[in-house]
C-alpha positions as CSV (number, residue, x, y, z in Angstrom):
1,M,0.0,0.0,0.0
2,I,2.9,2.4,0.8
3,K,6.5,2.3,-0.4
4,A,8.5,5.3,0.8
5,E,12.2,5.4,-0.1
6,N,14.9,7.6,1.3
7,I,12.6,10.5,2.3
8,R,14.5,13.6,3.4
9,K,13.0,16.8,4.8
10,S,14.7,19.9,6.3
11,Y,13.4,23.2,7.7
12,G,16.2,25.6,7.1
13,T,19.3,24.0,8.6
14,L,17.3,21.5,10.7
15,E,17.2,18.1,9.0
16,V,13.9,16.6,10.3
17,L,13.9,13.4,8.2
18,K,17.2,11.8,7.4
19,G,16.5,9.3,4.6
20,V,13.5,7.4,5.9
21,S,12.4,4.3,4.0
22,L,9.2,2.4,4.9
23,E,6.8,-0.2,3.5
24,V,3.3,-0.8,4.7
25,K,1.2,-3.7,3.5
26,P,-2.6,-3.5,2.6
27,H,-4.9,-3.7,5.6
28,E,-2.0,-3.4,8.1
29,V,-2.3,-1.3,11.2
30,V,1.1,0.4,12.0
31,S,1.9,2.6,14.9
32,I,4.8,5.1,14.9
33,V,6.3,6.1,18.2
34,G,9.2,8.2,19.5
35,Q,10.0,11.3,21.5
36,S,8.8,14.7,20.5
37,G,10.9,16.0,17.7
38,A,11.7,12.6,16.4
39,G,10.1,13.4,13.0
40,K,6.9,11.3,13.4
41,T,4.3,14.0,12.5
42,T,6.5,15.3,9.6
43,L,6.7,11.8,8.2
44,L,2.9,11.3,8.6
45,Q,2.3,14.7,6.8
46,I,4.5,13.6,3.9
47,L,2.8,10.2,3.7
48,G,-0.5,12.0,3.7
49,T,0.7,14.4,0.9
50,L,0.0,17.4,3.2
51,S,3.7,18.3,3.1
52,T,6.3,17.8,0.4
53,M,9.6,16.0,0.8
54,D,13.0,17.5,-0.2
55,S,14.0,14.3,-1.9
56,G,13.0,10.6,-2.1
57,S,10.1,8.8,-3.6
58,L,6.6,7.9,-2.4
59,L,4.3,5.2,-3.9
60,I,0.8,4.9,-2.4
61,D,-1.7,2.4,-3.7
62,G,0.2,2.1,-7.0
63,E,0.6,5.8,-7.7
64,Q,3.9,7.7,-7.6
65,V,2.4,10.6,-5.7
66,N,5.6,12.8,-5.6
67,A,5.2,13.0,-9.4
68,L,1.6,14.5,-9.3
69,N,0.9,18.2,-9.9
70,D,-1.0,20.1,-7.2
71,N,-4.5,19.5,-8.7
72,K,-4.0,15.8,-9.2
73,L,-2.4,15.5,-5.7
74,S,-5.4,17.3,-4.1
75,D,-7.8,14.9,-5.9
76,F,-5.7,11.9,-5.0
77,R,-5.7,13.0,-1.3
78,N,-9.5,13.4,-1.2
79,R,-10.1,10.0,-2.8
80,K,-7.5,7.9,-1.2
81,I,-6.5,9.2,2.2
82,G,-8.5,9.9,5.4
83,F,-7.1,11.9,8.3
84,V,-7.8,11.9,12.0
85,F,-6.1,14.5,14.2
86,Q,-5.8,15.0,17.9
87,F,-8.2,18.0,17.5
88,H,-11.2,17.0,15.6
89,H,-11.6,20.2,13.5
90,L,-15.4,19.8,13.1
91,L,-17.2,22.7,11.6
92,P,-19.3,24.1,14.5
93,E,-22.2,25.4,12.4
94,F,-23.0,22.0,10.9
95,S,-24.5,18.9,12.4
96,A,-22.7,15.6,13.0
97,L,-24.2,14.2,9.8
98,E,-23.3,17.3,7.7
99,N,-19.8,17.2,9.0
100,V,-19.3,13.6,7.9
101,M,-20.8,14.3,4.5
102,I,-18.6,17.3,3.6
103,P,-15.6,15.5,2.0
104,A,-17.8,13.4,-0.2
105,L,-19.8,16.5,-1.3
106,I,-16.5,18.2,-2.1
107,A,-15.8,15.1,-4.3
108,R,-19.1,15.8,-6.0
109,R,-20.6,12.5,-5.1
110,D,-24.4,12.0,-5.2
111,A,-25.9,13.7,-2.1
112,K,-28.5,11.0,-1.3
113,E,-25.9,8.3,-1.6
114,V,-23.5,10.2,0.6
115,E,-26.2,10.8,3.3
116,Q,-27.0,7.1,3.5
117,E,-23.3,6.2,3.8
118,A,-22.7,8.9,6.4
119,L,-25.6,7.5,8.5
120,K,-24.2,4.0,8.2
121,L,-20.8,5.3,9.4
122,L,-22.3,7.2,12.3
123,K,-24.2,4.0,13.3
124,M,-20.9,2.1,13.3
125,M,-19.6,4.8,15.7
126,N,-22.7,4.3,17.9
127,L,-23.9,7.8,17.1
128,S,-27.2,7.1,15.5
129,E,-29.0,9.2,18.1
130,R,-26.7,12.1,17.7
131,T,-26.7,12.7,13.9
132,S,-28.5,16.1,14.1
133,H,-26.4,17.4,17.0
134,K,-23.9,20.1,16.4
135,P,-20.3,19.7,17.8
136,S,-21.0,21.9,20.8
137,A,-23.7,19.4,22.0
138,L,-21.4,16.4,21.7
139,S,-18.8,15.1,24.2
140,G,-15.1,15.0,23.3
141,G,-15.3,11.3,22.5
142,E,-18.4,11.7,20.3
143,Q,-16.8,14.6,18.4
144,Q,-13.7,12.4,17.7
145,R,-15.9,9.5,16.5
146,V,-17.7,12.0,14.1
147,A,-14.2,13.0,12.9
148,I,-13.3,9.4,12.2
149,A,-16.6,8.8,10.3
150,R,-15.8,11.9,8.2
151,A,-12.3,10.5,7.5
152,L,-13.9,7.3,6.2
153,I,-16.7,8.8,4.0
154,N,-14.8,8.6,0.8
155,R,-13.8,5.0,1.4
156,P,-10.0,5.9,1.6
157,A,-7.5,3.2,1.0
158,L,-5.3,4.7,3.7
159,L,-6.2,6.2,7.1
160,L,-3.7,8.4,8.9
161,A,-4.1,9.3,12.5
162,D,-2.0,11.8,14.5
163,E,-2.5,11.4,18.3
164,P,-6.2,10.4,17.7
165,S,-6.9,9.8,21.5
166,G,-4.5,12.4,23.0
167,N,-7.3,14.7,24.2
168,L,-9.6,12.0,25.6
169,D,-10.3,10.5,29.0
170,S,-9.4,6.8,29.5
171,K,-12.9,5.4,28.7
172,N,-13.2,7.4,25.4
173,R,-9.6,6.6,24.6
174,D,-10.1,2.9,24.9
175,E,-13.3,3.1,22.7
176,I,-11.4,5.0,20.0
177,H,-8.5,2.6,20.1
178,S,-10.8,-0.4,19.5
179,L,-12.6,1.4,16.7
180,F,-9.4,1.5,14.6
181,F,-9.3,-2.3,14.6
182,R,-13.0,-2.7,14.1
183,M,-12.7,-0.5,11.0
184,R,-9.9,-2.5,9.6
185,E,-12.0,-5.7,9.9
186,E,-15.2,-4.1,8.5
187,L,-13.8,-1.6,5.9
188,G,-10.4,-2.9,5.1
189,Q,-8.4,0.3,5.7
190,T,-4.6,0.4,5.9
191,T,-4.0,2.5,9.0
192,I,-0.9,4.4,10.3
193,I,-1.2,5.9,13.8
194,V,1.3,8.4,15.3
195,T,0.9,8.1,19.1
196,H,2.6,8.6,22.5
197,D,0.1,6.1,23.9
198,E,2.0,2.8,24.4
199,G,-1.2,0.9,24.9
200,L,-2.5,1.9,21.4
201,A,1.0,1.5,19.8
202,S,1.3,-2.0,21.1
203,M,-2.1,-3.0,19.7
204,A,-0.9,-2.4,16.2
205,D,0.3,-5.1,13.9
206,R,3.7,-3.5,13.9
207,K,5.3,-0.7,15.9
208,I,7.9,1.6,14.4
209,T,10.1,3.7,16.6
210,M,11.7,6.9,15.3
211,R,14.6,8.9,16.8
212,D,16.2,12.0,15.5
213,G,14.6,11.8,12.0
214,E,15.3,8.1,11.5
215,I,13.6,4.8,11.9
216,I,15.5,2.8,14.5
C-alpha cells in the first residue's frame, strides 16, 4: 500500500527526516512512536501528501504521488486518504451528519448516496441518536468519532491518525483505540497511527520507533 524510499525533509538548517524508508502492506495497522521532535508527524504529513519531501520517492496504492501536480495531488488525497487528528476540526455550524458528508460532497458524489453512507458510518460509531447534534452538543469522545466517520466517508485506502486519542479520558480513549481495529475488519483500511500512547501503539500489527529523524 505504501512504499517510501529515502525521504528527506529539512526546515532551514534543521534536518527533520534523514533518509526514511518504509513499506506498509494493505490492511496493516502500523503505529509510529518516538520522543517529541523525532520526526513522526513530519513523516505522517508527507505520507498524507500534506507536506512535500525535499528528496526521495513515495508510492501509495500504486501511484507515484511525488510526481503528481497540485490539482492531481489534491484529488488523490481526497479520494485515497482519510485523516484523524488530535483536535477533531469539526465545523461548529454543521450537524454531525453534515460534518461527515462534507468531504464526499466536495468530491461531487451524489448527495443522497452520501447521506446514506454517512448515516451507516455514524451508526458504526454508535452515534445514530446524535446525527442532528452540532459539535457543541457532543462530548469529546463523540466529536472524535464523528471526525473518524468523516475521514472514512470517501472510502479511503489509507487512514492516517495523529495522536487520535490524545485529548480524551481513559474510557473514550479505549473506545477510539478499539474502533481502529473494528474499522480494519469491517472496511479494510490500511492505517498508520502516530501516538505517544504505548497501549495503542502495542495494539498495532507493527510498531515503528523513530529517533532524530530516522527509523530505528
